[in-house]
N, C-alpha and C positions, 0 to 999 in steps of 0.2 A: 136404346144399347149404342155405345157410340164403336161402327166400324170404322175401321180404316185399312184403303188399299194405299200401302208402302211399299217401296221395296229398294231406296239408300238406305246404308248406315244406317243413319242417323236419324229418320223417318219411324224405320223399322224399331228405335230402341226406345226411342216416344211412346210407340201404338203399344208396344210391351208394357212404360211404365203405365199409360195414362186409358187406353181404351179397352174397350168388353172385349173385341174381335181383330182379328185381323184378314183382310182378304187381300195373298199374294197375288202374283199373276205368273204363268208358266214356273207352276211348283214341283219340282222335281223333288218327291220325297227324302229318295236316295241319299241326295245331295243338297237338300235344304241346310243342314246342320253346319257343314263346310262356309254356306255363301250366308245365313242368317244367325246360326248358332253364339256366337259373338256380342253382335247387336239385340240379340230376343234375353240375351243372360243380362246384359246390361242393363235394359230398361227393367226387367224382370227386379232385378235387387231396388231398382227406385221403388216399386210400385205399392201400391199400400196396400194395409191389409185390406182394409171395409172393400176393396175391388176382390169375384172371383174371378180366378188362376182366366189367364187368355184364353182368349177361343179362336182356334182359326178353321177358314171357311174354305179350301181349295177344291179343285178339280180341273176339270175339265172338257170337252165332248168324251158323248158316253153311247158307242152300240156295241152290242151281246153279241159274237157269232164268227165266224170261220170263211176262211176262204178269199179268191182275188179284194174280194169288195173291206175289207180290212184295210188292205194296204193301200184301196182306193182314197179310202176314208181319211187316213192318216197324212196319204200323199196331199185332199185336197185343204189339211190346214196349211201345208206348205208357202204358199205365199201370204199366209198373213203372219206367220212365224218371220219370215223375211221381210215384211213389215219393219214390226217392230225392233229386232235385233238387228236392220238395217236400214231402218227410214226415220227410224223414231228420232228424235232429239238431234245436238250439232255431234259429228263425228266424234269428239271429246267428252262427249256429255250423253251417253244414251244408258238407261239405267239398264231396259233391255241386253242392251251386249256383252253388258258388265257383269249381268248373271249369267250370261250364255258362259261368257269362259272362263266365271268361278264353279260353272260345272263342269269344269275341262276339256272345253270346246273352243281354248283361245285361239288358234290357225282358221278351225272355221268361222267362229264368231268375224272377226276381224275380216274373211275375205267375204261372207255374206254382205257387209256391210260395203266393203269397195266395191264390190257387183251393183248393190241397191243402189247407191249413193253417184254412180256411171252411167243409169239406165237403164242395167241389166236385170229386171228384176226377175227374169224367168229362171235366167241361171242362178242367181241369188236363192228364188225357193228351192231349187234340187241340189244343193250345198247344207237345207238344213239337216243338221242330221238325225238318223229314222231312229237312230236311243233317244233324241230325246222327245220326236215327235210320242214314239211308242210311250214311254214315262210319265209323260205328262198329260196323257189323255186316260178315258179307260174305253181304248178301245182292241177287240177279240175277242176269243175264244175265252168263254163262261170261266174256266179253268184262271187264263190270263189274269179277264179282271177280278178276278176274287182275288189273288195277286195283288195285283195293282191296290186293292180295298184296304191289302191289309200293310200294303206299304205306306200309305197315303194315314192311317191309324196308327200305326210306329212312328211318325215322323209327329204325330200331337195333332193331326186335323180333327176337329169334332165336328165339322159341318161340310158336308159337299156339296159346290157348287156343279152343275152339270150342263151338258145343253145336248141332250138326247138327238140324236139324226140318225135318218132311214124314215123307211115308210109306216112306222108303228111305235111314235113315240109313248104313250103310253104301254103298252107292251112291252118296251126297252124299260123304262121308271120301276113295272113291277116285277120285270127280272134283278135288275140292279137291289131292289131291295130283297128279292129272294136270297141274292147273292150275299147280302148283307147279315143275312141271319137272325 
């Protein structure tokens, strides 16, 4: 199988046309259609009938539980998000920054990039929207994670790619399987 990690419109359209699967990054299920709906549709319109439907693999960090550790785990991801949104690519050509803006965080994306490129990486990380962290990962109570799983499924995700965190990653995956029911 051919799986493509693509984010830009032309590459996403090409992926929908010829690949078996797509590996988007920083995937926010509820906002994915507004970001990639048109390129996916354009590519799908050219897709050979000989190919099965495009599969989508997305996810993120997974931890199931409640309490302050949940916020701490999401905060743990802030520097990585700041690196991608603020520091990847050139100021005028950063796919992750563009995606963040298309998700509706225009001012935040610009500020994260300005801070990051000015060497203020911790300040940039602090500006990563909590909502974006919470909705591009599977971290929280069992009920919250179950809601996230439903959002991923509704957005067309066919495969999960997760990074279990915590003291017992095997148990975390077992819990995730139970929630997927």
